[in-house]
N, C-alpha and C positions, 0 to 999 in steps of 0.2 A: 561477683555474678552467684545469683539464687537460682541454685538448678531446682529446689522445692516449691517455687512460687508458683501458685495454680492460678491461672487466669481464666475465667470461663470464654470461650471464643463465641465471636459475632457471628450467626447467621444472616443468610437472607433466603427468601424463598426459594426453592431449587425450580429448574424447568421455566424460566423468564422468557427463555431467549430461543424454545421451541422454534418459532414463526419463523425467526430468522435465518435458520441453518441451514434451508437450502436455496438458499437467494447465488450462491457460485454453484451449486454441485451438478454437475455436468452428466453423472449415469454413462451409459455407454458411450466410449468416444471415437468419433468416425473421422478421418482427414481425409477423405475424397472430395470435401465440397471446397470454393475457393473463397477468397477473404474479402470479393468486394463486397459480398453479400450484407457481411460484418458494417462494414464503414455506410452500406446505404441503410439501415436498422439505425445506427446511430445517428445518423442525419435526419432520418424520417423523425426520432424519437427528440431528439433535439431543437431542431427547426423550429417547435411555434414558442419554445421557450424563448429563443434568443431573438425571435421575431418580436414576441410580446417586449421584451427590454428595448429592442430597436426603436418600437412605434412609439414608446414612451419617451425615448431619449431625442431622435429625431422628428418623430413625424406630430411629437407634442411641444414641440418649446418656441413656441409662438413665430417662425418662422413664415414671410410672408407667402412663401411657397411653400408647403411640410415637402421634405424629403421622402419619396415613394419605393418603396418595394420594386425590384427588377426581379420577375419571379426564377429564371433561371441564369447564370454567371454567362451563357454566351449570346444571350440578349441584349447585353448592355450594348447602345450605341449614342454615339458622340459625346461631348464635353457636359449633358447635364447633369448636375449632381442626383445619384440616387445612390441606394443601396444593396445588397447581393449577400447573401447567407450559404457556407459551403464549410465542405471538411477543407484545412488547412494541410496543405504539402507540402515540404522544405526539401529543396532538391540539393543535396550539396555533398562536395566530395569527400568527406570528413565523414560522413556514414559509412558503418562497419558493412562488408559484403560478406552474406551469409555463403556464398560457395566457395568464396576466397577463404574462410574460416575455415568451412569445412575442408576443404584442400588440403589447408598446410596442417592443420590437426587431426591427418589421419581419420577424416569421415566423424570425428566429433567438435560439436559445436560449441562453441567458446563464447563464454557470456560475460567475460571478467574486460570487456574493452574500457581503458581508462582514460582517454582522449576526451576531446568536446568534437560535436556534431557541428556545430554551427561556427562560421567561418566567415571571410567577405565574399567567399564567393556564393555563399548562399542563394537562392533561388524561391521566393515563397509563390505558391499558388492557390487560388481557391477553387475548390473543385463539385459540381455537386453530378446528379444523373447525367446533365446535359453536356456536358465537359470540364474543362480548366482553365482558368484565365491567372495570367500572370499579375502578383501585387509590385506596385511601386511607391517610393514616398516616402519621406521622413517618419513618417506617423509607423511604418513597419521595419523601418531600418533594424532598431534595437528591440523590437517586440519581444516579447518572453510570449512565446508560442512553441507547440510540437506539433510533430504529423499527426493528422485526427483528431485535432479540436476543431469543436464546430463554435462558425464564429460569422458575425457580419461585418460587413467592411462600407463604410461609406466614402462615395469619392466620385470619379467620374471617370469615361475612358481618353488615354491618349491619343495621337496620333498614331504611336505604334501598334496599339491595340493592345496596349496594358492597361491596369485599375488601377489610378493615382488616388491613393487611400487617408483619406483626412481625419478619418477617426474608425476606432473598431468596438466592439460591442458583444457579448460574451453570454450566457445562459443565465449567468446568477444561480445563487446557493437555491437549494432545492428545501421543499418548505420540513419543517423539524416538529417533530412530535413537541407535545408539552411534557414537561418533566418537573415530578414535585422531587426536591430534594430532601436528602433523607435527613432526620430530628436529629441524629446521631453520628459522630465520625467512622465511617467504613471506607476500608481499603482495598483496593483492586493490587495486586504484585504484579509487576510488570517487568518480565524478564527476557531477555532475548541473547543470541551470541553465546550458547553456554560452548558449544564447538568442542563437546569430546573427542576425543580422536583414539586411535586403536593403542597408541603409546601412551596417554593418559585419561584414561575414559571417566573417570572422576577424582577432581583433584581437590585440595583443602578446603579451596575455597565455596567448589560445591559444595563439600559436606555441610560446611557452617551455614551456608545459605538453607540446605533444607533443614539445617536446625533452627536458624535464625525464624525461616517460614513456619514451625512449628510449634514454636514458643521456647525452646528450651536453650536459646544462644541469646549473647549481649547482656547489657543491665537490667534490670528492672523496669526501667522506663523502654526500654526495647523490647522487653516481654510483655510489657501491657500495651504497646502499640502492634505489636503481631497477632496481639490475639482479636484485635480490631480487622484482622485482614479478612476478607467472605471469600476471596476467589482469589485463586493466582492462575497467570494467562502467560503462558510460554511464545512466544512470537519468532518463531523460525529460529534454523540454524541450531537446533539443538545435537546434531552431531556432524562432524566432518570424516565421510567416509574416504578409504584412500584412493589412490585414482585405478581402478579397473585397466589387468593389461592389455596391450592392443596387440588386436588378432590374434592367433593362435599361439600359444608358446607350451612348449613342454616343460617350462621349469614348476613342480611341484608347489613349492614355495610361493610365486606370484598366482597358481590359481588356488592358492590356499584358504577357505573364504573363514575358515573357525575364527580367525581375531576378529573378524567383523561383526560374527553372530557373539562373541564374547563383549564386545564393546556396546552392541543392541541391549544385550541382557543386562550390564552393568547399568548402561541407564534407564532401563524398566527398574531397575529395583532404586536407583535414587529418586527418579519422579515418583513412586510408589510413596516412597517417606512423606512426601508433598502431598500426594493424594489422599493418604490416609487422615491428614487435619483437616483439611479443606477441599472446594470441588477446584477441580485442574483443568483448563483449558490448554489445546495442543495446536499449535498450527505449523504447519509445514515451512521450510526456508530454501535458498537456495541450495544449500550442502546436504540437504535431508535426503531420506531414500522414498524420493515423489517424484513425478511427473518433473518437467522443466516447463511444460508450459502453466502459463496464468488464465484462470485461476487451480491452482496447485489443488488437488485434491485430498482429502482426509489422508494422514499413514494409517496404514491398515492395522487395524484392531491387534493381528495377531502377533504386533513386535512388542508389544506392551500385555505381557500374560498377568504380570504382578497388578498393573495399574489397572487394567480392565475388571476388575476384582471390586474395585472402588464405585460406586454410583455418580458421585460427582467428577469423574474422570471421562472426558469427552476428545477425541479429534476433531478439528475441524477442517471447513478450506483455507487458505490463504490469497485472498482476502477474506475477512469473515467479519459479518455483524452478529453482538451478541447485546443481549439487555442484561445489567444488573441494577436490581435493585431499583428500576425506573429509568436508568439511564442507559441510552444507546449509545452503544461504543463500537467503532468500526475500525478493525486491527487489519495491520498489513506486514510481512516480515522485512518489506522496502524494498523488494526488486523495482518495484515501478516507480519510485519515488529517485532511488539510485540512478535508474536510465533518464528522468528528468535532470537532474543535477547537468548530463551531458548536454543540455540544451541552454542551460545556464549562458546568459550574455553577461549581465552585471554580477556574478559570483553569490547568488542568490542563496540562501541557506535551504538544507532541506526543507526546515519549519516551515518557511517562506513557499517553499515550491510544493508544498503538501496541501498549504490554504490554497495555494492558487489552485488547485484541480477542486477543491469545492466550487469555485468561484466559475469553473469551467461546466461543471455540474459530470466530470467525468476521473476516476482516478486514475486510470491508465491510458489516457490519451493514444503515446505512443506506441501501442501495440494496436495492432501485430508489426508494425512500420520495423521497430529499432529494440521492440521488446516481446519475448515470444509469446504467443497467447493461442486457445483455440480458435477454431474459425466457427464462430456462431452464427447460424442462419435466421434464426427467429428474433432471436434480441441481443442486446449489448446488455450483460450483465453490469459491466462499470462503471453503467450509467448511476447517478447518484440520484434513487426516489425519495429517501427521506435522510435530512443533513442528520449525523451522529451529535451529539452532544460533545464526545469525544472521540478525536482521530490519532490510534495509536501507530506508531511507525517503528519497525525494530530496526535493530543491528546498522544503527546510525552510529559516526566516527565522537559523537559526544551528546549528551541528554540535554534537550531544547523544548522551550516551549514557545506558544505563540496565540494568537487568535484569529479566527476569519470571520469577519460581520456580513450578513446579507443586508439587504435593502427591506426585508420585513421582520426584522428583528431576530431574525439566525444568531446564534451565535455558538461555534464551535471552537473546543479546546486541540491545539496540535498537541500531540507529546509525542518526541522522539527518543527512545530509549536505546542505550547505547549496548554495543556487544560487551557481557559477562566476562567472555577470556579475556579483552584488554582492561576492560575499567573496572573488574570487579564489583561492580554496583549492580542494582536494581531500580526500580521508580516504584514509590507506591501513589498511586492515583486516589484522591479522599471523592468519595462518593456524594458526601455533603456539599461541599465546596468547588470540587472539579480544580483542586488544586494539588500540584504533585512536589513530593519530593524525593530526591536521589538517597537512595542509602548505601553508602560503601561495606559491603562483605568485606574487602580487605582490611578493614579497618579493625575489622573483631578478629579477624587472624593475626592481626597484627598484634593484639591483646592478649 
């Protein structure tokens, strides 16, 4: 290991992603409004795209009598084939009850449900502003959808007043900005799930990670590659705060917040070592000191007294878009994909589920039904307006990659980043090829 090796670090132009930083910003939050407006806005936004795909699929396939759209789901009449567009609602007894969770956990919400939402007693409905109609038929028996997905269903009304589905159609992938690949290898380091705790704030592996990213750890080849890292993105769950005491307690130790302050100070110093070497972007996650509702707002800069001294350090929302060297990246700390796993009907992987959301043109359709979310009234920020070149999902069980392909040539690379605390690894994204490499920091510790 050559500690004296000096390799000049590759740089990219700063400030490229400013236009995307407000995509999920909320500003002053109010919770007096109802969630139904969010569903209506989602349907209003995505219905034209779903209808365009449905027209191409069902009205222009050379049928003797092209299948036409029935504008409202409650206007379906008789056995004549037609198609309708609306929002999926899944009525299932497996779905957790928020009121029961609050009652059982002393008025603290529980977000760690581990079961499956889908089951044999499911009932699927398609609803719009006129009402809802139950969907039946083999086409939807094992269809992978969640509540909140905007979908077109083709079929006809049954004698019972249900809608017998023959085929389905979704919005499809959004337009994708043109990408100019870099002429040389440049990397973005993707880190998630550091999960620093009061008992173990900065582990040996975390120290080695900071040294590796700074270019002072590993072999000569490791140091040369680390010099090509142009940005580090920490994708949520940087810390794991201890559970606060329930109610009022006279226990001075339980009310002592000094250990938490020391934890945050240690993490700040650790992250500052990385920010000193390159731009550092920090997303909040499920266990971080941020609001629980999606989209999570940026962690407060006052938590990072050392980091904020560096111009390349920024805290952003979860999820967040950013652009690096002409590559549009969408990053999520993983809560939206974790919730979709509860809807999986064929044990689909998180990577496959993330790819499916781009086909739905919505990255968090299960919110606010089973995913905590903010009650937007004028728009739905989770609607995908620009297909990213790379979709990064943090805090996943293992490293994985797959691609989503659209009908107009869109190609988006899904990257599942494992939690660092368990895997002791990070992922390097090559901005030239969009290929990814898993780097095991634990191996450096062993050496």
